[in-house]
N, C-alpha and C positions, 0 to 999 in steps of 0.2 A: 433548510437542512437542519435536522435534529442533532446530528453528531457534533456540532461546533462546540458544545459544552463538555464533551467527553475529554478525558485525560489522554494526552498523547501517547504515552508509554505506560504500561501496567508493570510497575516495579517489581511486584510479586511474580509475574510471568517471566520478566527478565532474569530475576534472581534464580528462579526454578530452572530456566534454560542454561544458565550459567553452571549451576550445580549438576545438572544432568549431562552436560557435554564437556565439562572440565576444560581440558586444553583445546578443544575443538571450538569453543565459544568464540574466540576471535576470528577463527576462519569463517564461521557461520555468519557472523556480523559483516566480515569483510565481502563475502560473496553477496549477501543481501544488498550492501551498499553499492556494488558494481552492478547487480542485476536490476535493481528497482529503477534507475534512471532510463535504462534501455526500455524496460516494459512500459514506463510511463510515456516515453516517446512513441512507442508502438500503439499505445492507447490513443494518444492525441492524433496520430496519423489515421488510425481507424475512424476516429470521429470526423476528421477532415475529409475522408473519403467515403463517408457514410456507410461504413462496413460494420453493421450491427454484430455479425457473428465474431469479428476480431475484437471488437470492444468487449463483448461478453467474455471471450477467451482471456484477454489480457487482464481485465479487471478481476476475473475469477482467480488467476494466478496471483496477482497482487494482493488480493484479499486474504489468500491462504498464507503466503509467505510472510505478510504483515502481521497476520494474527499469530503465526508461529513464533515470532520474536517479541511479541507483546506490544506491537505498534497498533493499539486499539483503534484510534480515531482513523488512521489511514486505512486499516481493514474495513471499518464501517463505511467510509466514503466509497471504497471500491465495491463493497456489497451493494450499495445504492446504485452504483453505475451498472453493475451486473444485473441487478434486478430490473433496471429500466431498459437495459439492453435486451434482456430476455422477452420483454413486453414489446420490443421493437421501437422503443422511444429514444429519439436521438436530439430532439430540439433543445433541451435544457442541459444536455450533458457536458458542455464546455464548462459551465460554472463548477460542476463536480470535479472535472478534470483539473481545472486550475486549483481547487482546494487540495486535490491530492498532490499536486506539484508542490504547493507551499507547505503542506504537512510533511512531505518528505524532506524538504530542505530544513525545516524545523527539527525533526527527529534524527536527521543525520548528524547534527552537531552533538546531540545527546549520546548516540551510539558510538561515535568516534571516541567520546570521553571514556566510554566503558572498556574500550580495548587497548 
């Protein structure tokens, strides 16, 4: 996976989001921190049941929401899952999903410190 050397959070994107959303920034981060574990669990369930369409849908949502808050590495991991799901590939998706869980655990601490 080529994204492992990527920065976890884009500080410039986080600062721009904070400036653009002002008082809403904390709420946006809180919603992201609540929603992401649920979506990651749904992604894992989709993998376990060989549901390629659900994998594609959940990874797409995670890619977008992570990108919106500046979580670059998680967004790119999810983009890879989405791409492979579109191609109908499931075989090595567990590795990517595990990386997504680990990356979320890492950035969660950083995001909590920002709010």
